[in-house]
C-alpha positions as CSV (number, residue, x, y, z in Angstrom):
1,M,-64.5,5.7,19.7
2,P,-64.7,9.3,20.9
3,A,-67.6,11.3,19.5
4,T,-69.3,14.6,20.0
5,H,-73.1,14.6,20.1
6,S,-75.0,17.6,18.7
7,T,-78.6,18.2,19.9
8,R,-79.3,20.2,16.8
9,G,-78.0,17.5,14.4
10,L,-75.3,17.7,11.9
11,S,-74.8,20.6,9.5
12,D,-72.6,21.3,6.5
13,L,-70.9,24.1,8.4
14,A,-70.0,21.8,11.3
15,I,-68.6,19.2,9.0
16,K,-66.5,21.7,7.1
17,R,-65.0,23.0,10.3
18,M,-63.9,19.5,11.5
19,K,-60.1,19.1,12.1
20,K,-58.0,16.0,11.4
21,G,-58.3,13.4,14.0
22,Q,-61.0,15.2,16.1
23,D,-63.8,13.3,17.7
24,D,-66.6,12.0,15.5
25,L,-69.7,14.1,15.1
26,L,-73.0,12.4,15.7
27,D,-76.3,13.2,14.2
28,S,-79.5,13.3,16.3
29,G,-83.2,12.7,16.2
30,E,-84.4,10.4,13.4
31,N,-80.9,10.4,12.0
32,Y,-79.4,9.0,15.1
33,G,-76.6,6.5,14.2
34,L,-75.1,8.6,11.5
35,R,-71.7,10.0,12.3
36,V,-68.9,11.9,10.5
37,K,-65.3,10.9,10.9
38,K,-62.3,12.9,9.7
39,G,-59.2,10.8,9.6
40,K,-55.5,11.8,9.9
41,T,-55.3,11.9,6.1
42,G,-58.0,14.6,6.0
43,K,-60.7,12.3,4.4
44,T,-64.2,13.0,5.8
45,S,-66.5,10.0,5.8
46,F,-70.1,9.3,6.7
47,I,-70.4,6.2,9.0
48,Y,-73.4,4.2,10.2
49,R,-72.7,2.7,13.6
50,Y,-75.2,0.1,15.0
51,K,-75.6,-3.3,16.7
52,S,-75.8,-6.2,14.3
53,P,-79.1,-8.1,14.5
54,L,-77.1,-11.2,13.6
55,D,-74.7,-11.4,16.5
56,G,-75.4,-8.3,18.7
57,R,-71.9,-6.9,18.0
58,V,-71.3,-3.2,17.2
59,K,-70.7,-2.8,13.5
60,Q,-69.7,0.1,11.2
61,F,-70.8,0.7,7.7
62,K,-69.1,3.4,5.6
63,I,-71.8,5.2,3.6
64,G,-69.5,7.5,1.6
65,E,-67.1,10.4,1.6
66,Y,-68.0,14.1,2.1
67,P,-68.4,16.3,0.0
68,A,-68.8,13.8,-2.9
69,L,-71.7,12.5,-0.9
70,S,-73.9,15.3,0.5
71,L,-75.3,15.3,4.1
72,A,-78.8,15.0,2.7
73,A,-77.8,12.0,0.5
74,A,-76.1,10.4,3.5
75,R,-79.3,10.8,5.6
76,L,-81.4,9.1,2.8
77,E,-79.0,6.2,2.7
78,L,-79.1,6.0,6.5
79,I,-82.9,5.4,6.2
80,N,-82.3,2.5,3.8
81,L,-79.7,0.9,6.1
82,K,-81.9,1.2,9.1
83,G,-84.6,-0.5,7.1
84,M,-82.3,-3.4,6.4
85,R,-81.4,-3.7,10.1
86,S,-85.1,-3.7,11.0
87,Q,-85.5,-6.7,8.7
88,G,-82.8,-8.6,10.7
89,R,-80.2,-7.9,8.1
90,C,-76.6,-6.7,8.8
91,P,-75.4,-4.1,6.2
92,A,-71.7,-4.5,7.1
93,S,-71.9,-8.3,6.8
94,E,-73.7,-8.1,3.5
95,K,-71.0,-5.7,2.2
96,K,-68.3,-8.2,3.2
97,V,-70.1,-11.0,1.5
98,L,-70.4,-9.0,-1.8
99,R,-66.8,-8.0,-1.6
100,A,-65.7,-11.6,-1.1
101,Q,-67.9,-12.8,-3.9
102,T,-66.5,-10.2,-6.3
103,Q,-62.9,-11.2,-5.4
104,A,-63.7,-14.9,-5.9
105,Q,-65.5,-14.3,-9.2
106,R,-62.6,-12.1,-10.4
107,S,-60.0,-14.8,-9.6
108,S,-62.1,-17.5,-11.3
109,G,-63.0,-15.3,-14.3
110,S,-66.7,-15.5,-13.5
111,D,-69.4,-12.9,-14.2
112,L,-68.9,-10.2,-11.6
113,T,-72.4,-8.8,-12.1
114,K,-74.1,-12.0,-10.8
115,P,-74.9,-11.9,-7.1
116,V,-74.7,-14.9,-4.9
117,T,-78.2,-16.0,-4.1
118,V,-79.8,-18.6,-1.9
119,L,-80.2,-20.8,-5.0
120,D,-76.6,-20.4,-5.9
121,I,-75.5,-21.6,-2.5
122,A,-77.7,-24.6,-2.6
123,E,-76.7,-25.6,-6.2
124,R,-73.0,-25.2,-5.5
125,Y,-73.3,-27.5,-2.4
126,L,-75.1,-30.1,-4.5
127,A,-72.9,-29.9,-7.5
128,E,-69.5,-29.7,-5.8
129,Y,-70.1,-31.9,-2.7
130,I,-73.3,-33.9,-2.7
131,E,-73.8,-35.1,-6.2
132,D,-71.7,-37.2,-8.7
133,K,-70.0,-35.4,-11.5
134,Y,-69.3,-36.0,-15.2
135,D,-65.7,-36.0,-16.6
136,S,-64.6,-34.3,-19.7
137,R,-65.8,-37.2,-21.8
138,G,-69.3,-37.0,-20.4
139,K,-68.9,-40.1,-18.2
140,L,-70.5,-40.2,-14.8
141,V,-67.9,-40.3,-12.0
142,K,-69.1,-41.5,-8.6
143,S,-67.6,-38.6,-6.7
144,G,-70.5,-37.4,-4.6
145,A,-70.6,-37.5,-0.8
146,R,-73.9,-39.4,-0.8
147,Q,-75.2,-42.5,-2.5
148,L,-77.6,-41.9,-5.5
149,K,-80.7,-42.1,-3.3
150,G,-79.2,-39.6,-0.8
151,Q,-78.3,-37.2,-3.6
152,R,-81.9,-37.2,-4.8
153,E,-83.1,-36.7,-1.2
154,V,-80.9,-33.7,-0.5
155,R,-81.8,-32.0,-3.8
156,N,-85.5,-32.5,-3.0
157,L,-85.1,-31.2,0.5
158,L,-83.4,-28.0,-0.7
159,I,-84.9,-27.2,-4.0
160,G,-87.7,-29.7,-4.6
161,S,-88.6,-32.0,-7.4
162,P,-91.3,-32.1,-10.2
163,S,-93.2,-34.8,-8.3
164,G,-94.8,-34.7,-4.9
165,F,-98.0,-35.3,-2.9
166,G,-101.1,-33.7,-4.3
167,R,-100.2,-34.0,-8.0
168,K,-103.2,-36.4,-8.6
169,D,-105.4,-33.8,-7.1
170,G,-104.2,-31.1,-9.5
171,Q,-102.3,-29.4,-6.7
172,S,-98.7,-28.1,-7.0
173,P,-95.9,-29.7,-5.0
174,K,-95.2,-27.9,-1.7
175,P,-92.3,-25.4,-1.8
176,M,-89.0,-26.5,-0.3
177,L,-86.5,-24.4,1.8
178,V,-84.9,-22.5,-1.1
179,Q,-88.3,-21.4,-2.4
180,L,-89.5,-20.5,1.1
181,L,-86.4,-18.4,1.7
182,G,-86.5,-16.8,-1.8
183,A,-84.3,-18.5,-4.4
184,D,-83.3,-15.1,-5.9
185,K,-82.5,-13.4,-2.6
186,L,-78.9,-12.6,-1.8
187,I,-77.6,-15.1,0.8
188,A,-76.2,-12.1,2.7
189,S,-79.7,-10.7,3.1
190,I,-81.1,-13.8,4.8
191,S,-81.5,-13.4,8.5
192,H,-81.9,-16.0,11.2
193,R,-85.6,-14.9,11.4
194,D,-86.1,-15.7,7.7
195,V,-84.7,-19.2,8.3
196,F,-86.8,-19.7,11.4
197,D,-90.0,-18.6,9.7
198,S,-89.3,-20.9,6.6
199,V,-88.6,-23.9,8.8
200,M,-91.7,-23.2,10.9
201,E,-93.8,-23.1,7.7
202,V,-92.7,-26.7,7.0
203,V,-93.3,-27.7,10.6
204,D,-96.8,-26.2,10.5
205,R,-97.7,-28.3,7.4
206,G,-97.1,-31.4,9.4
207,A,-93.5,-32.3,8.4
208,P,-91.2,-31.6,11.3
209,V,-88.7,-34.3,10.3
210,S,-88.4,-32.8,6.8
211,A,-88.1,-29.3,8.3
212,G,-85.1,-30.5,10.5
213,N,-83.5,-32.2,7.5
214,M,-83.9,-29.1,5.4
215,L,-82.3,-26.9,8.0
216,R,-79.4,-29.3,8.5
217,E,-78.6,-29.5,4.8
218,F,-79.0,-25.7,4.1
219,S,-76.8,-24.9,7.1
220,A,-74.1,-27.3,5.6
221,A,-74.6,-25.6,2.2
222,V,-73.8,-22.1,3.7
223,D,-70.8,-23.5,5.6
224,F,-69.5,-25.0,2.4
225,S,-69.2,-21.6,0.8
226,I,-67.7,-19.8,3.8
227,G,-64.0,-19.0,3.0
228,D,-64.4,-18.3,-0.7
229,W,-67.8,-17.2,-1.8
230,L,-68.5,-16.0,1.7
231,P,-66.0,-14.2,4.0
232,D,-64.4,-16.2,6.8
233,D,-66.3,-14.2,9.5
234,F,-69.7,-14.7,7.8
235,V,-72.4,-15.5,10.4
236,N,-74.4,-18.5,9.2
237,P,-78.0,-17.5,10.0
238,C,-79.0,-21.2,10.4
239,Y,-77.1,-21.4,13.8
240,Q,-79.2,-18.7,15.4
241,A,-82.3,-20.1,13.8
242,K,-81.5,-23.5,15.4
243,A,-81.0,-21.7,18.8
244,M,-84.3,-19.9,18.4
245,L,-86.1,-23.2,17.5
246,A,-84.6,-24.8,20.7
247,R,-85.7,-21.9,22.9
248,K,-89.2,-22.3,21.6
249,R,-89.1,-26.0,22.2
250,V,-89.8,-26.8,18.5
251,K,-89.3,-30.5,17.9
252,L,-87.8,-31.4,14.5
253,S,-87.8,-35.1,14.9
254,S,-90.4,-37.8,15.0
255,S,-90.8,-40.3,17.8
256,R,-88.9,-43.5,17.2
257,R,-91.3,-46.0,15.6
258,K,-91.9,-49.3,17.3
259,R,-94.6,-50.7,15.1
260,V,-94.3,-54.4,14.5
261,L,-96.8,-56.5,12.6
262,N,-97.5,-59.8,14.4
263,D,-98.2,-63.1,12.7
264,S,-101.9,-62.5,12.4
265,E,-101.4,-59.1,10.8
266,L,-98.7,-60.4,8.5
267,S,-101.1,-63.2,7.4
268,R,-103.8,-60.6,6.5
269,L,-101.2,-58.4,4.8
270,L,-99.9,-61.2,2.6
271,A,-103.4,-62.1,1.6
272,W,-104.3,-58.5,0.8
273,I,-101.3,-57.3,-1.2
274,P,-102.0,-59.1,-4.5
275,S,-105.5,-57.5,-4.7
276,S,-104.5,-54.1,-3.3
277,K,-104.2,-50.8,-5.3
278,Y,-100.5,-50.9,-5.2
279,T,-98.9,-51.1,-8.7
280,P,-97.5,-54.5,-9.6
281,T,-93.9,-53.3,-9.1
282,Q,-94.8,-51.8,-5.7
283,K,-96.4,-55.1,-4.6
284,S,-93.2,-56.9,-5.6
285,V,-91.1,-54.5,-3.6
286,L,-93.2,-55.1,-0.5
287,L,-93.1,-58.9,-0.8
288,F,-89.4,-59.0,-1.5
289,T,-88.8,-56.7,1.6
290,L,-90.7,-59.3,3.7
291,M,-88.6,-62.1,2.2
292,T,-85.2,-60.5,2.8
293,G,-85.6,-58.0,5.6
294,C,-83.8,-55.4,3.5
295,R,-84.6,-51.7,3.5
296,T,-87.2,-50.7,0.8
297,G,-84.7,-48.1,-0.4
298,E,-82.2,-50.9,-1.1
299,V,-84.8,-53.1,-2.7
300,V,-86.1,-50.6,-5.2
301,S,-82.5,-49.9,-6.5
302,A,-81.7,-53.6,-7.1
303,E,-80.1,-54.5,-10.5
304,W,-80.0,-57.9,-12.1
305,R,-76.2,-57.7,-12.6
306,D,-75.7,-57.9,-8.9
307,I,-77.9,-61.0,-8.4
308,D,-76.6,-64.5,-8.7
309,L,-79.8,-66.7,-8.9
310,G,-77.7,-69.9,-9.1
311,R,-76.0,-69.3,-5.8
312,G,-79.0,-67.4,-4.3
313,I,-77.0,-64.3,-3.5
314,W,-77.7,-60.6,-4.0
315,N,-74.5,-58.5,-3.8
316,L,-76.0,-55.3,-2.3
317,K,-73.6,-52.4,-3.2
318,E,-75.7,-49.3,-2.5
319,N,-77.0,-49.2,1.1
320,K,-77.3,-47.0,4.1
321,T,-73.9,-48.0,5.6
322,S,-72.0,-47.7,2.2
323,T,-70.5,-51.1,2.9
324,P,-71.3,-53.7,0.3
325,R,-72.7,-57.0,1.6
326,D,-74.2,-60.2,0.3
327,V,-77.9,-60.8,0.9
328,Q,-78.7,-64.5,1.2
329,L,-81.8,-65.5,-0.8
330,A,-84.2,-68.2,0.4
331,R,-85.6,-70.7,-2.1
332,Q,-88.9,-68.7,-2.3
333,A,-87.0,-65.4,-3.0
334,V,-85.0,-67.0,-5.8
335,E,-88.2,-68.4,-7.4
336,F,-89.9,-65.0,-7.0
337,L,-87.0,-63.3,-8.8
338,Q,-86.9,-65.9,-11.6
339,Q,-90.5,-65.0,-12.4
340,L,-89.7,-61.2,-12.4
341,K,-86.7,-61.6,-14.6
342,R,-88.9,-62.7,-17.5
343,I,-90.7,-59.4,-17.6
344,T,-88.1,-56.8,-16.5
345,G,-85.1,-55.1,-18.0
346,D,-81.8,-54.2,-16.3
347,Y,-83.5,-53.3,-13.0
348,V,-85.4,-55.7,-10.8
349,F,-88.2,-53.3,-9.8
350,P,-88.5,-50.8,-12.7
351,S,-91.1,-48.1,-13.3
352,Q,-93.5,-49.0,-16.1
353,K,-93.1,-45.5,-17.5
354,T,-89.4,-44.9,-17.4
355,G,-87.8,-48.3,-17.1
356,K,-85.7,-46.9,-14.2
357,P,-86.0,-48.1,-10.6
358,I,-89.2,-46.9,-9.0
359,Q,-88.7,-44.3,-6.2
360,Q,-89.0,-45.4,-2.6
361,K,-91.3,-42.6,-1.8
362,S,-93.9,-43.9,-4.3
363,L,-94.8,-46.6,-1.7
364,T,-95.6,-44.0,0.9
365,E,-97.5,-41.8,-1.6
366,Q,-99.6,-44.7,-2.9
367,A,-100.4,-45.7,0.7
368,W,-101.4,-42.1,1.4
369,H,-103.8,-42.1,-1.5
370,M,-105.3,-45.5,-0.6
371,R,-105.9,-44.3,3.0
372,R,-107.6,-41.2,1.8
373,E,-109.8,-43.2,-0.6
374,G,-110.6,-45.8,2.1
375,K,-108.9,-48.6,0.2
376,M,-106.1,-49.4,2.6
377,L,-106.0,-52.7,4.6
378,D,-107.8,-52.2,7.9
379,L,-104.7,-52.5,10.2
380,D,-103.3,-50.2,12.7
381,D,-101.1,-47.5,11.0
382,W,-98.1,-49.2,9.4
383,T,-95.4,-48.1,6.9
384,P,-93.2,-50.1,4.5
385,H,-90.2,-49.7,6.9
386,D,-92.2,-51.4,9.6
387,L,-92.0,-54.6,7.5
388,R,-88.2,-54.7,8.1
389,R,-88.7,-54.3,11.8
390,S,-91.3,-57.1,11.7
391,V,-88.9,-59.4,9.9
392,R,-86.3,-58.7,12.6
393,T,-88.8,-59.3,15.4
394,G,-90.2,-62.4,13.7
395,L,-86.8,-64.0,13.4
396,A,-86.3,-63.5,17.1
397,R,-89.7,-65.2,17.8
398,L,-88.5,-68.2,15.8
399,G,-85.3,-68.4,17.9
400,C,-82.8,-66.8,15.5
401,P,-79.5,-65.9,17.3
402,E,-78.9,-62.2,17.8
403,P,-75.7,-62.0,15.7
404,V,-77.4,-63.8,12.8
405,S,-80.5,-61.5,12.9
406,E,-78.2,-58.4,12.9
407,A,-76.2,-59.8,9.9
408,I,-79.5,-60.5,8.0
409,L,-80.5,-56.9,8.4
410,G,-77.0,-55.6,7.4
411,H,-76.4,-53.9,10.7
412,E,-72.7,-53.2,11.2
413,K,-70.9,-54.5,14.3
414,S,-69.9,-52.0,16.9
415,G,-67.3,-51.7,19.6
416,I,-64.8,-54.4,20.3
417,E,-66.8,-56.9,18.3
418,A,-66.3,-54.9,15.1
419,V,-62.5,-55.3,15.7
420,Y,-62.3,-58.9,16.6
421,N,-65.4,-60.7,15.2
422,L,-65.1,-60.6,11.4
423,H,-67.3,-63.6,10.7
424,S,-70.0,-62.7,8.1
425,Y,-72.6,-65.3,9.2
426,A,-73.4,-66.0,5.6
427,A,-74.4,-69.7,6.0
428,E,-76.3,-69.0,9.2
429,S,-78.2,-66.1,7.4
430,K,-79.1,-68.4,4.6
431,E,-80.4,-71.0,7.0
432,W,-82.5,-68.6,9.1
433,L,-83.9,-66.7,6.1
434,Q,-85.1,-70.0,4.7
435,K,-86.9,-70.7,8.0
436,W,-88.4,-67.2,7.9
437,N,-89.7,-67.7,4.3
438,D,-91.1,-71.1,5.2
439,H,-92.9,-69.3,8.1
440,L,-94.3,-66.7,5.6
441,D,-95.6,-69.6,3.5
442,T,-97.4,-71.0,6.6
443,L,-99.0,-67.5,7.2
444,R,-100.2,-67.4,3.6
445,L,-101.9,-70.8,4.0
446,Q,-103.5,-69.7,7.2
447,A,-104.9,-66.6,5.4
448,N,-106.2,-68.6,2.5
449,G,-107.6,-71.3,4.7
């Protein structure tokens, strides 16, 4: 765009003498970046021209029209706009966001005075995409993109929950991504540096995996609102934050665990669990996990209506693959459940306080407290999920065929086998789970002997 630079800076006289369609006039010194444009219609406008800190492209921001806005007032506004840019914010992009928001709110009849904040973006993503909804009669409709456990996890990653590590010490739960970014901040004011710094705060407190999950979900939340709440050309700050993390070699994942408890360790664990500081329900979850090889997240959500004790089958509906499957129950598992049914309600592993299923993370939290207090079993570091891996490895040691072991764990077939081999291995799974539970009984006897 043609422009005339004045070493003395702009003046009211120079602006008044401008002719239609002539080159823009540029200010100088501390007001560099301010220009005056006189269009073919005769309107005279103050323009701030700059490189966007978001994508490096040249942007223009219309400050106002002369003489309704004086030169002195335009220069004051220029200072504010430069301050935004120094914070990594793009004035033109934010203006587009607010315009799109106003249009969307006007068309929906919403309150036009309410800005779109970081919290608004997260809550909308949760309410309209992730979580189940209620119909007009107040009935819960399973319409969310995630299973119930996943819905809770995403909400906790973005916004947080009332519970968390440290509560027993009188400490507050650690802030999650929305709080770190600033729940009440305009989403348009968030730069990639803001996202990077917030993610690094989570990494620095020793939770790189959670940091990566937070970034992934918040990026998806922003993308979810582009096109209605946010303009089509809105630049998601998470993408540049991801690139910045990659350049700095920040690892947002943990090393794949390979911890397996051998027979000697399993024997000690089985002898220790009954007298451990786990709650009675947590003990039951750990033992049932060892009996079935299921994920602890699947076990804690078990309901009696899905279990047929007569046939020894648990119809597992909510699981990681979202594909229902029948879990075969060995004789020991059936007897174990028969004892539990006498003292529980609708759920197999309920919380003593709420009657609802206990949370999977309570197992990890309790283990954390026991380790800190020196009351954990003296074994090399292990987690509840290691028990599932130990079942799979133990079955292999006993000679269980590969397809049967995979069926027991509920792993879906892949490739050509998924197309042509539709056998469920139900009878074989029942046989080998019985052998595994008999083996666990032997390990218990060894520990007691």
